N, CA, C and O of each residue as an XYZ file, in Angstrom:
344
protein
N      -6.880     52.569      7.720
C      -6.084     52.651      5.905
C      -5.237     51.212      5.926
O      -4.379     51.384      5.061
N      -5.103     50.231      6.341
C      -4.492     49.330      6.184
C      -5.508     48.142      5.934
O      -5.380     46.917      5.926
N      -6.291     48.781      5.785
C      -7.825     47.780      5.297
C      -7.739     47.986      4.045
O      -7.719     46.900      3.465
N      -7.666     49.038      3.188
C      -7.742     49.368      1.751
C      -6.240     48.634      1.051
O      -6.040     48.645     -0.164
N      -5.299     48.040      2.016
C      -4.196     47.435      1.363
C      -4.868     45.895      0.677
O      -5.936     45.294      0.791
N      -3.965     45.745      0.150
C      -4.291     44.671     -0.601
C      -4.352     43.194      0.300
O      -3.591     43.211      1.268
N      -4.870     42.362      0.186
C      -4.425     41.216      0.979
C      -4.170     39.785      0.557
O      -5.032     39.663     -0.314
N      -3.753     39.019      0.596
C      -3.912     38.011      0.131
C      -4.756     37.251      0.628
O      -5.212     37.438      1.756
N      -5.268     35.787     -0.510
C      -6.287     34.947     -0.024
C      -5.799     34.056      1.689
O      -4.708     33.867      2.227
N      -6.726     33.826      1.944
C      -6.324     33.212      2.848
C      -5.943     31.070      2.479
O      -6.297     30.443      1.480
N      -5.583     30.820      3.043
C      -4.249     29.563      3.140
C      -5.521     28.337      3.317
O      -6.617     28.445      3.868
N      -5.152     27.640      2.905
C      -6.312     25.973      2.899
C      -5.431     25.837      4.566
O      -4.262     26.148      4.792
N      -6.190     25.420      5.291
C      -5.345     24.933      6.512
C      -5.314     23.035      5.809
O      -5.648     22.449      4.779
N      -4.825     22.778      6.856
C      -4.180     21.509      6.890
C      -5.524     20.403      7.173
O      -6.359     20.804      7.983
N      -5.682     19.459      6.732
C      -6.807     18.438      7.252
C      -6.233     17.776      8.259
O      -5.205     17.121      8.090
N      -6.760     17.866      9.257
C      -6.633     16.695     10.788
C      -6.944     14.942     10.290
O      -7.823     14.507      9.546
N      -5.957     14.283     10.956
C      -6.206     12.671     10.559
C      -6.371     12.512     12.344
O      -5.830     13.021     13.325
N      -7.347     11.590     12.113
C      -7.821     11.016     13.051
C      -7.462      9.747     14.076
O      -7.915      8.638     13.792
N      -6.881      9.872     14.921
C      -6.448      8.081     15.131
C      -6.882      6.630     14.539
O      -6.287      5.608     14.195
N      -8.355      7.116     14.608
C      -9.283      6.398     14.642
C      -8.668      5.599     12.944
O      -8.314      4.421     12.892
N      -8.666      6.474     11.804
C      -8.652      5.758     10.220
C      -6.755      5.251     10.467
O      -6.322      4.682      9.465
N      -5.845      5.387     11.469
C      -4.577      4.680     11.278
C      -4.610      3.290     11.916
O      -4.648      3.277     13.147
N      -4.603      2.308     11.377
C      -3.564      1.133     11.603
C      -2.358      0.878     12.256
O      -1.376      1.393     11.721
N      -2.150      0.179     13.332
C      -1.253      0.259     14.122
C      -0.866     -1.768     13.590
O      -1.409     -2.847     13.352
N       0.285     -1.154     13.673
C       0.775     -2.723     13.185
C       1.694     -3.207     14.412
O       2.658     -2.639     14.926
N       1.119     -4.379     14.701
C       1.332     -5.065     16.129
C       2.691     -5.416     15.634
O       2.933     -5.605     14.442
N       4.129     -5.547     17.199
C       5.043     -5.886     16.866
C       5.430     -7.675     16.056
O       6.409     -8.096     15.438
N       4.397     -8.173     16.379
C       4.555     -9.468     15.658
C       4.575     -9.938     14.027
O       5.113    -10.824     13.362
N       3.702     -8.853     13.804
C       3.227     -8.744     12.519
C       4.367     -8.243     11.866
O       4.547     -8.908     10.846
N       5.136     -7.449     11.988
C       5.864     -6.504     11.731
C       7.274     -7.488      9.989
O       7.688     -8.640     10.118
N       7.480     -6.966      9.239
C       8.409     -7.867      8.154
C       9.620     -7.602      8.704
O      10.516     -7.572      7.861
N       9.993     -7.381      9.917
C      11.684     -7.542      9.870
C      11.637     -9.020     10.898
O      12.717     -9.601     11.010
N      10.630     -9.520     11.506
C       9.944    -10.570     12.060
C      10.363    -12.138     11.256
O      10.277    -13.312     11.614
N      10.934    -11.321      9.777
C      10.721    -12.646      8.885
C      11.271    -13.873      9.413
O      11.844    -13.839     10.502
N      11.172    -14.861      8.823
C      12.250    -16.301      9.250
C      13.811    -16.314      8.148
O      13.973    -15.981      6.974
N      14.731    -16.850      9.170
C      15.640    -16.450      8.476
C      16.129    -16.630      6.980
O      16.698    -15.877      6.188
N      15.535    -18.335      6.899
C      15.634    -18.689      5.448
C      14.468    -18.307      4.486
O      14.218    -18.830      3.400
N      13.851    -17.362      5.061
C      12.916    -16.667      3.962
C      13.543    -15.172      3.822
O      13.149    -14.192      3.190
N      14.164    -15.288      4.280
C      14.824    -13.537      4.295
C      16.034    -14.081      3.266
O      16.190    -13.368      2.276
N      16.772    -15.068      3.357
C      17.713    -15.215      2.789
C      17.655    -16.026      1.441
O      18.615    -16.236      0.700
N      16.525    -16.389      1.281
C      15.754    -16.256     -0.802
C      16.862    -18.368     -0.199
O      17.046    -19.185     -1.101
N      17.194    -18.601      0.839
C      17.580    -20.242      0.320
C      16.940    -20.814     -0.518
O      17.439    -20.878     -1.641
N      15.652    -21.415     -0.285
C      14.548    -22.273      0.080
C      13.534    -21.810     -1.578
O      12.869    -20.779     -1.482
N      13.487    -22.405     -2.657
C      12.477    -21.833     -3.402
C      11.001    -22.071     -2.259
O      11.008    -22.439     -1.084
N       9.863    -21.707     -3.123
C       8.327    -21.802     -2.569
C       7.732    -21.267     -1.739
O       6.828    -21.787     -1.085
N       8.419    -19.365     -1.548
C       8.164    -19.070     -0.441
C       7.591    -17.567     -1.520
O       8.298    -17.036     -2.376
N       6.601    -17.279     -1.269
C       5.694    -16.243     -2.399
C       5.460    -14.807     -1.546
O       5.158    -14.729     -0.355
N       5.692    -13.651     -2.520
C       5.619    -12.581     -1.818
C       4.081    -11.709     -2.838
O       4.240    -11.720     -4.058
N       3.255    -11.292     -2.510
C       1.901    -10.788     -3.089
C       2.064     -9.335     -2.798
O       2.497     -8.781     -1.788
N       1.474     -8.694     -4.272
C       0.615     -7.530     -4.127
C      -0.147     -6.832     -4.817
O      -0.422     -7.559     -5.772
N      -0.972     -5.317     -5.016
C      -1.848     -5.256     -4.910
C      -1.568     -3.721     -6.089
O      -1.027     -2.823     -5.443
N      -1.820     -3.324     -7.538
C      -1.534     -2.868     -7.595
C      -2.820     -2.018     -8.851
O      -3.421     -2.671     -9.704
N      -2.979     -0.546     -8.662
C      -4.765     -0.314     -9.052
C      -4.177      0.657     -9.771
O      -3.076      1.195     -9.645
N      -5.493      0.891    -10.929
C      -5.200      1.597    -12.299
C      -5.182      2.988    -11.814
O      -4.835      3.417    -10.713
N      -5.842      3.913    -13.367
C      -5.993      5.163    -12.983
C      -7.693      5.320    -12.401
O      -8.584      4.890    -13.134
N      -7.939      5.759    -11.475
C      -9.330      6.134    -11.335
C      -9.294      5.218     -9.173
O      -9.503      5.633     -8.033
N      -8.878      3.837     -9.863
C      -9.002      2.586     -8.844
C     -10.129      1.971     -9.820
O     -11.224      1.762     -9.300
N      -9.939      1.605    -11.423
C     -10.998      0.791    -11.756
C     -10.924     -0.469    -12.237
O     -11.792     -1.290    -12.535
N      -9.323     -0.494    -12.272
C      -8.639     -1.542    -12.405
C      -7.709     -1.800    -11.884
O      -7.109     -0.887    -11.316
N      -7.160     -3.200    -11.843
C      -5.998     -3.648    -10.432
C      -5.996     -4.951    -11.283
O      -6.804     -5.485    -12.042
N      -4.302     -5.335    -10.674
C      -3.759     -6.330    -11.083
C      -2.994     -6.884    -10.026
O      -2.620     -6.153     -9.109
N      -2.672     -8.299    -10.050
C      -2.347     -8.793     -8.297
C      -0.484     -9.463     -8.763
O      -0.473    -10.461     -9.484
N       0.189     -9.179     -8.552
C       1.660     -9.210     -8.950
C       1.836    -10.891     -7.717
O       1.446    -10.814     -6.551
N       2.164    -11.593     -8.016
C       2.958    -12.732     -6.760
C       4.373    -13.046     -7.258
O       4.564    -13.209     -8.463
N       5.159    -13.116     -6.556
C       6.710    -13.130     -6.630
C       7.014    -14.332     -6.393
O       6.166    -14.721     -5.591
N       7.782    -15.226     -6.634
C       8.581    -16.204     -5.789
C       9.662    -15.640     -5.553
O      10.301    -15.006     -6.393
N      10.039    -15.837     -4.184
C      11.455    -14.759     -3.712
C      12.473    -15.409     -4.035
O      13.564    -14.848     -3.939
N      12.386    -16.853     -4.535
C      13.860    -17.027     -4.653
C      14.379    -16.863     -5.807
O      15.492    -16.476     -6.162
N      12.631    -17.494     -6.865
C      13.596    -17.470     -8.508
C      13.371    -16.372     -9.181
O      13.829    -16.178    -10.307
N      12.336    -15.209     -8.281
C      11.883    -14.599     -9.317
C      11.168    -13.925    -10.400
O      11.110    -12.935    -11.130
N      10.325    -15.786     -9.852
C       9.363    -15.920    -11.480
C       8.155    -15.430    -10.603
O       7.819    -15.504     -9.421
N       7.491    -14.696    -12.201
C       6.490    -14.084    -11.551
C       5.227    -14.385    -12.126
O       5.188    -14.935    -13.227
N       3.612    -13.925    -11.168
C       2.804    -14.059    -11.918
C       1.651    -13.026    -11.993
O       1.392    -12.598    -10.868
N       0.884    -12.496    -12.964
C       0.510    -11.591    -12.692
C      -1.465    -12.018    -13.137
O      -1.814    -12.122    -14.313
N      -2.105    -12.134    -12.388
C      -3.725    -11.861    -12.508
C      -4.419    -10.700    -12.362
O      -4.075     -9.813    -11.581
N      -5.417    -10.651    -13.095
C      -6.380     -9.477    -13.290
C      -7.588     -9.582    -11.895
O      -8.264    -10.504    -11.439
N      -7.450     -8.400    -11.614
C      -8.477     -8.632    -10.417
C      -9.982     -8.555    -11.049
O     -10.094     -8.214    -12.227
N     -11.115     -8.863    -10.291
C     -11.926     -9.273    -10.736
C     -12.999     -7.165    -10.433
O     -13.864     -6.535    -11.041
N     -12.248     -6.975     -9.317
C     -13.111     -5.623     -9.158
C     -11.795     -4.691     -8.242
O     -10.675     -5.130     -7.980
N     -12.207     -3.659     -7.974
C     -10.928     -3.187     -6.717
C     -11.327     -2.694     -5.275
O     -10.970     -1.706     -4.633
N     -12.065     -3.576     -5.032
C     -12.955     -3.743     -3.314
C     -12.072     -5.203     -1.967
O     -11.508     -6.235     -2.328
N     -12.173     -4.966     -1.245
C     -11.379     -5.551     -0.314
C     -11.494     -7.149     -0.478
O     -10.743     -8.027     -0.053
N     -13.103     -7.274     -1.502
C     -13.068     -8.667     -1.311
C     -12.743     -9.157     -2.864
O     -12.847    -10.357     -3.116
N     -12.370     -8.276     -3.845
C     -12.436     -9.017     -5.153
C     -11.294     -9.873     -4.896
O     -11.778    -11.004     -4.921
N      -9.775     -9.999     -4.611
C      -9.334    -11.494     -4.158
C      -9.560    -12.219     -4.278
O      -9.191    -13.004     -5.151
N     -10.516    -12.389     -3.214
C     -11.036    -13.448     -2.929
C     -11.913    -14.452     -3.799
O     -12.347    -15.488     -3.295
């Protein structure tokens, strides 16, 4: 009798992640170990960069910000690969 009843569709399972794909940041590279004069923004000349990807990873820009004055330079990347900023 139970076999004749409507049953819910089986839920998709969670994807399993491997430890090989996760990057481990060493203690010496953590951002909390930034020098005090850079963290306090006392001296101009320290820059911070990032990468912003567009829709479907077709385009990318690289903003670079000076930490003291907040001066921003935007540069269009030639591609979205790891070698493109070089």
